[in-house]
N, C-alpha and C positions, 0 to 999 in steps of 0.2 A: 523548385528545389533541384539542386544540382544532381545529376545522375550519379556522380561519384559517391554520393551518400547512400546509394542503394545497395552497396555491396553485401551487407549482412542480411537485409530483409529479403532480397531478391535472389538469394543463392540458388533457388530452385526454379527461377523463371526462364532461364535461357532455353531449356528444352521445350517450353510452352509457347515460345514466340511464333506467331503466325498460325497457331492451331485454330481449328474451326469449332463452333459449338456442336454439342451432341445431346443425347438424352440425359435425363437427370439421374443422379444418385449412383454413379460408377465409383467403385473402390478398387484399390490395389488387390492383388491376389488374396483371396479370402483367408483369414486367419481367425484364431480364437483368442485374440488379444482383448482381455477383459478390462485392461487399464483404461479408465476414462481420461479424455483429453479435453482441453479447452476447445470450444466450438468455432468453426469457421465455414464460410459459404461463398459461393458465387451468387450474384443477384438472381439469375434464372438459368440461362444457357451455360453449358459446360464446355471445356476444351474437348477436342476429339482425341482419340488415342487412349492411352492407359496411364493413370496416375502413377507416380513413383511409389516406391516401397513406403508403407506407413502413411500414405496420403489418401484421404477420402474426398472425392469430388461430390458436392451436393449443392443444390440451389436453395436459396432462402425462400423463394416463392412457395416451395413445397413443404416448408417447415411447419410443424405444429407442436405445441407443448405436449400434447397427448402422445405423440409418436416419438418424442425425444427421449431415447432410452438412457441418456447420460444426464438428463436434467437434474436429477436428485443430487448428483455429484457436483454440478456446476452452479447451482442456484445459491447466491449469497443469502445469508440470514441476518446479518448485523445491520440494523437500521442506521441511516446517516445521522450521526450525532450532531448536536448543536454546539457551536464553538463560541467562545468569548475571547476578547483581546485584552490581556492584562496591560498594565503600564509597561511601555517598551523597555527592554533590557538595556538599551543605550540611547543616546540622544540623536542618532542618525536614522534609526529605524522608525518607520511611519505606518500608521494604520489608515485605511480609507483611501489609499492611493494605489501605487503599482501592486499588482498581484502576480502570482507565479503559476504558470501552467507547465506541466512536465510530461513530455512525450517519451514513453519508456517501452522498449522491447524487452519484456521479461523472459522471453523464450522464443523458439521458432514458431512459425504459423501452425504447422502440423507437429504432432508429437510433443505438445506442451502439456505436461501432466496437470490434471484438473485439481489435484489435492496434494501438492507438494511431491517431494522425491527424496531418495536416499543419498543426498549430498548436502553438505553445508555450503558449497560454492554457489551462491545465489545472490542476486541483487535484492537484498533485504532492506529496502528503503525504511528509514526510521525518522527522518527529518520532516514528518508530515506537517509540523506546525507552520512551515513556510510555504506549503503547497496549497493552492486553491482549486486546482483541477488536474486530475491525472488522466492521461490518454493511454489506453492499452494499444500501443503502436505495433504495427506489423501488417502482414499481407503480402502475397506474391501471386503472379499470374499462373504459376505452376501448381499452387496449392489451394488458394482461396483468397478472396478480396475483402470479406466482411468478417471481422473478428469480435467475438464476445469475450470480455475479460473473465479469467477464471475466478472462482469464488474466494480463494484465500486472499487475493489482492484486494478485492472489493471489501471483504470483511475487515481487513486491516485498515484500509483507507477510511471506511465508514466509522470505525471505532475512533478515529482521529478527526472526524468531521470533514473528510475530503471526498467529493463526488468523483466517480470514475466513468469515463466515456469509452464505449467500444469504438472501433475504427472501421471506416469504409474507405478503402484505398483502390482507386482506379488508376493503374500504373501507366507511366509513359509507354508509348509504342515501342521504344527502343528496348524496353524490358518486358515485352510480351503483352502489353496492354492492348485491348481490342475495343474499339468504339462501340461494338455491340453490347458490351457489358454496361457501358454508360446508358445506352438506350434501354437495356433491360431494367436498370435501376429505376428509370423515370417513366416506365411504361404506364399507361392509363387504362382503367377499365371502362366499361360502356357508360358509366355515370360520370366519367371525367375525373375520377379519383385515382390516387397512386397506391396500388396495393402493396408495393414494397415499403412505402412509408409506414403503413399500418403494421407490416410484419416487423420492421425494425423496432417500433414502439412495443409490440407484443414480446419480442425477444428480451428487450431491456427490462420489461416488467416481470417476465417469468424468471429471468436470471438475477434480478435484483440490483442492476446497476443503473446509471443515471443519465444515459443519453448517448449521443453519437458525435464523432469527429468525422467530417466529410472532406475527403481529399480527392478531388476529381482532376487528375493530371494526364488523362489520355487525350492526345491532340486529334485534330481532324474534325471537330464539331463545327456547328454553325449556329446562327441566331435562333433558329427553331429549337435546337437541342438545348441551348442556354435557357430559353423561355420555359421549356419543360422542366429543366433542372430547378429553376427558380420556383415554379409551382410546387415541385416535389419538396424543396426545402421548407417552404411555407407550410405545407400540409404536415410534414414531419414535425415541425416545431409546434404547430397547433395541437396535433394529436398527443405529442409527448408532454406538452405542458399540463395536460389533464392528469398525467401520471407522475408529475414532478420531474420530468426529464428535460434535458437541455440539448442544444445543437451548437457545435462550433464549426465554422466554415474555414477551409484553408484557402489561402490566396493563390489560386492557380487558374481555374476556368474563369473567363471573362464574359461580359454580357453578349459578346458575339459568338460564344461557343468555342473559341480558340483557347489554348493554354498559354498564358503569358503572365509570368510571375511579376507582380507589381512592386512588392516591397513597400506598399502604401495602401491606404484607403483612398480611392479616387473614383472617377466616373466609370472605370472599367469593372469595378467589383462592388461598389457600395450597395447595389440592390441586393446582393447576396448577404452582405453584412446586415442589412435591415431585415432580411428574412430570418436570420439566425440570431442566436443569443450572443455570440462573440465571433471574432475572426482572428486567425493566426496569420500574421504578416510574414511573407517570405523573407529570407535572409538578405535580400537585396536592398533593404532599407538604408536610409542615410539620416543624418541629423535633421535635415530640412524635410525629408519625406515623412518622418515620424511626427515632427511638429505640425505639419500640414494635416496629417492623418488625425491627430488628436483634435484639432480644430474642426475638421470635417465631421467627425463623430458627434461633437457637441452641436454643430449646426443641424444635424439630423435628429437632435433630441436624444442622443445616446451618450452613455458614459464613455469617456476616452479610455478608461481602464478595461473596457470590453475588447480592446485590441491587444493581442499578444505579439510583441515584437520578437521574432524568432532569433534565437542564439544557438548556433550549431556547436555542440560540445562533444560530438561523437568521436572525433579524431584526437582532439587536443585537450579536452577537459578544462582544467583550471589554467592551462597555458594558452587558451584561446584568446585571440585578439578581439576585444570588444570595446566599442565606443560607449562606455557606460553613461557618460554625461548626456548622450543623446536620448537615453531612456529614463534614467534615474539620477538626474543631476543633484549634487549635494546641496546646492544653495537655492534651489527653486523647486516648485511642485513637479512631481514626476510627470513624464510626458505620456507614456502608455504603460501597459503591463508587459511582462516578460514571458516568453515561451521557450523553455529549454528543450532542445532536440537531442535526445539520447544521453541523459546524464548518467546512465549506467556505465559510462566511461569509467567511473570510479572503481568499478569492478573489472571491466574488460581490459583496461590498460595494464593491469598487474600481471606478473608472470603466472604461469600455470600452477605453480606451487603455492599460490596465494592462500592465506588463511582467512577466516572470518574477521580476525583482528586487523589484518592488513586492509581488508575492504573497508571496515568502519573507520579506520584512520584516514583513508583517502576520502571517504564520503563526508566525514566531519569537516575536513579541510574545504571541500566543495561548498557545503551549506553554511558553515560557521566562519570559515576563514582561517588563515595561518595562525592567528592567535589562539584558536581553539577555545575562545571565551567570548560569547556574544555580548557580554557586558563591557568588553574592552576590545572591540574590533579595530582593525587598521583600515580606515576609509580611504587611505592613499595607496593601498596595495593594488597591484595590477589586476588581480582577481577580486572583484567586488562581490563577496559572498552575499547570498540573500539575507543573512543575519544583519548585515550592515544597513540594509535599506527597507526591509520588511519586518513589521512587528509580528512576533510569534503569536500563535493561538493555542488554546487548550480546551479540552472537553471534560475536564475533571470537575464536575458540577454537582454530583449527588453521592450520598452515602448509601450503601457501602462502596468504597473504592479500594482496589488492591492492585498490586503489581508484583511480579517476580522478576522484572527486568528481562523478560524474554524477548529477544529481537526477532524471533520467527525462524531462526536456524541455529544449528549447533552441532558439535562433534559427538555429543552423547545426549541422552535424555535423563534428567535427574528428578527424583522425588524425595523430599525430606533429606536432601543432601547426598543421597546415594544414587548411583547410576542404575536405572532399570532397563537401559538399552545402551549398548556400546556402539550403535550404528549412527553415522552422521545423518542429518536430516534437514529439510527445510519445509516450512508450511507457514506462510504469512498470516493465515487466519488464526494461528495460535499466538501471534505477537501481542504483547501488552500495550496499553497506553503508556508511552515512554516519556521521560522528561523532555520538555520542549527546548530547554536552554542548555546546550551541552558544549562545554561545561562551565557554568559560572561558579568560580571559587573566590571567596572573599577572605583575604588573609593579609597581615602585615609582614609575613615572612615569605619563605620560598613556597612557590605554588606547587602542590602535589599534582600528580597525574591522575586523571579520572577517566576510566574507560569502561566499556562493556568487556567482560572477560569470559572466555569460553572453556577455561581449564577446570573450573569448578562452578557449581550452581546449586542453589537450594531446590529450585523447581524449574523445569524446562531445560533451556540450553545455555543460559548465561547468567552472570551476576554483575553487579556494579563493583568495580575494584578501585580503591584509592590507595596510591602508593607514593612513597617519597619521604623526604625529611620534613617532619612537622616541627619546625623551629618556632612556630607561633600557631595559635588556634586557627583552624581553617573551616569556614562554613561553605558547604556545598549546597547550592540551590538545587532542589529537586523538581518541585511541581508548583506551577501557578494554579490555584484552585478557587472554587467557589463552593465550599463544603459547609453546609449548615451544622452548627454545633448544638448538640442536645446534652441533657444531664448525664447520659451514659456513654458519650462519645469517647473512644479511646483510639490511640495509634499503636499499632503493633509493628515491631521491627525484628526481622530475623537477620542476624549478622554474625561475622566470624573474624577474628584477628589471626592472620597467618604469620605475621612477623612484627616485632616491636610491641609497645604498649600504647593503648589508646583509651582515653576517657571520652565518653560519648554524651552528647546532648541533642535532644530533638529541638529543631528550630521551627517555631510556629508563628505566623503573622496573621493577625485579624484585621489589618488595615493595609492599604496600598502604599507604596513609596510616594513621596511628595511630588516627584517629577521623574521623567524618563531618565533611565540610567541610575536611579537611586536604589539603595538596598531596601528590601522589605524590612519593616520595623519588627524584627523577630523578638519573640520571647523565647528564652533558652530554658528547656526543661531537662534536668539531668535524668538519664535513664536509670530506672530502679534496678534492683537485683533481678537476676534471671528467673523467669517463670518456669519452674520445673527443671529437670535435668538437662544438661548440655548434651546434644547429640554426639554420637560416636565420631562424627566428622568435625566436631568443634563448633557447630552452629548453635547460636543462642537465640531464643525468642524472648523479647521483653515487651511489656505493655505499659504504655504511658497514658494515664487518664487525663482528659482535658477538661475536667469538671470546673477547674478554676478560671476557664476562659469562657467568653460568651460571644455571640454574633456569628460570623462566618470565617472559616479558615480561608485565607486568601493566598497563602504561600506556605510550603513545607520544605524543610531542608534538614541537614544534620551538621553539627559542629564537632570536629575532632580535635583533641588536644593530645599531643604526643609527649613522650618522656625522654626526648633527646636522642633517640635512635631511629633509623629508617623504619617505616611501618608499611605493612600491607594489610588493608582492612577491606572486607567484603560486606556488601549489603545484598542479601538474597531475596528479601521480600519486605514490602511495606503495605500496611492496610490501615484504613480508617473505617471504623464501624461503630454502630451502636450495640448490635447483637450479632452473634455468629449463627448463620442459618445454613443448613444443609439442603442442597437442591433435591428435588424428587428424582427418582430413578427412571431411566428410559425403560420401555417395555417392548416386547415383541422382537427381540434380537433374533435374526435369522440369516441364513445364507440364501441369497437369491439367485446366485449363479456361481459356477465353479468350473475351473479347467486346471487339472493338476494341482499345483501349489498356489494358484491364484484364486482368490475368493472375492465375491462381492457380497457385502453384508448390508442389511437395512434394519431399521427399528422405528418405533413410534417415538416422537420427541417427548421428553419429559414435560409435564405441565409447567406453565410459566413461559413468558415471552423470551425466546432465544435472543441473546445479544442485548437484552435490556438490562441496564446497570441498576437493578433493584434487588432487594433482599429476596432470596429464593430463586432468582432467575438462573437459567442455565447459560453459562458462558461458552462452553464447548463440551465435547465428549472425548473420552479417551478409551482406546481399545487395547486389551492385553491378551496375551496367551498364557495360560496356566500350564506350566511344564510338569512332567510326571513327578518331579521332586517337590512340587508345591510352590516353586518360585514363580513370580510374575514377570513377564517380559513385555515391555511397552512395544506396541506395533504401530501406533500412530494416533493422531487426534484430528478432529474436524469440528467445524461449527454446523455441518450438515447432518442429515439423518441417514446417510449412506456412506460407505467407505469401501475401498478396494485395497486389499493387501495381497502381495505376491511373494514369491520366493519361499513358501512354506514347505516343510518336509517333515515326515514323522520322526519323532525322537525314538531312540531304541526302545522297542517293546511297547510302543504307544499305538493302541488300536484306534483312538479318536483324539483329535485335537480339541481342547477346551478353550473357549474364548469368554472373556468378561468385558463388559462395557459399562462405564460409569459416567454420570453427569458431573460436570465440574462447575461450581458456582462462581459468582463474581469475587468471592473471598478465597477462591481456590479450595473450598471445602468440596468433598466428593460424596456422591450418593452411594447407596448400596448397589451392588452390580446386577445387571441383567446378564444372563449366560446363555450360551448355545454350544453345541459340539458339531464336529465334522468328522465323520468316519473316513479313515484312509482307505 
């Protein structure tokens, strides 16, 4: 990998170049920072000297779950969902061929908050349906080399069926890499086993993620070191397989221990590929080297799509020059899979004044293409978006299912259409299962614009907004599903018309399209009159019984018909249910540590499997402060059973702060509260 690509990740590495190892566990000057951060380690030995401000140096060999004081904040709780592949949205997208791996730096190595932060400016990935493996990229010689992904990212990815890998980065010598750290990683015990392999498996199991990406780029090794590394990879994979974990190897170290990026699967690296589950091929690949690599993989008895051909999009994003036909030719079987390096370009290239809407517009163009309609992509465009060649996937397979179109960040927090916090926020663990095809609109007239909008929401931080001239009925595809219908199954929609007049119908399909690119065979059901009063903000909730249908709901959408004037229509929530169930309340809410206005809280999880999409299950928890005038202020949410909140101060005349915690179910019903107080 070219050293120029290290500028962001290794910003803290220069001061550490050439430093010698020292004793374990040194931190920067002691503070009472209770904020939990994503975890990072060196394999064993540490640099000499003193870490920079906010950095803690620690060795993975000394780690244990019992002594990890931040584990409760960092351990993901949402299980990896099972996905299915619906009939592709277009005729060029394929299933069972090229897959997509995404290497993303969500934040710095050190100081990366464990449970979101008070800003909406975040890489809130939502196009999970095209991703097969997410790598939590990062690491630097001045901070730490082994990174465990934080819980919100894992929870969001798992909700969409995407496994997440932690990262082991042994940096080039030019950026502070030391061969001793490679030797530390592959050290053996008296029985010939690799204790750091067992530690990596234990970390992933305790933190709830799915394995490791191994990137050994420190030069100066020899054949003996490569032999030890090979044994390490084999043991890591074997131990991890028992926990459902996987290993991806990066094309850097060769069989003789040197670092020589091949851009191919060949005799220099194939033993590492055979030891791992997959391999990321460096960017030096060519059409011929990829073709040969795919053939070599098959000769080894492996799937050619276990090779990720690296595409560097860190600097130029959708303007990157890519030989697409070398990987995913339009008229022949795909050659290998694709590995995107740093697609968070969709956020980072925007000006500092960027909004969540700006980010999603850029991210939609990256994943869907310039047409912004995966049913009508442009396969001749210079940027061949994943929607052009990869069939989307979905995890919407059981009732109850609900969404409030929450993307995992926002400018405010809303409940029942009203803001209960004016603070910007991000927390991917609160992200919903979102529509996978954004946006398929079927109309004979002008195509309206469909977006996630952050100006208003029913719940969370965003809603779905349809705007434009509806000179003909327009059907917006929302979800590919496999939802079993029962006699009491209903669909609930919470919606609002901000401008113009709109007639609404629910679009329901109980069969698949006849062929790729075809429209679902929808039945259109007019929305009945509003259930109960309209909210003060104009939101309406209507319930559509599906008793007249049988079988399995395979697609859901809405059809809008205008009255000749421009319209602005919002969908704030959609739910499919048989009954409405309220989750059990959490218990034992308590303050476990405090420093001024920063509190750590913990509680016992409510009965029911967290993250399980079944009736009565807890989706996440929400924490509020009850102000002296009785109003409730949203402080944050999490899928974990611990939360840290900062910046608190007493209100006028307030002797103690009162906190409430509620369980939130899959239908976004809320429990009775657990409460606690904190005397000022």
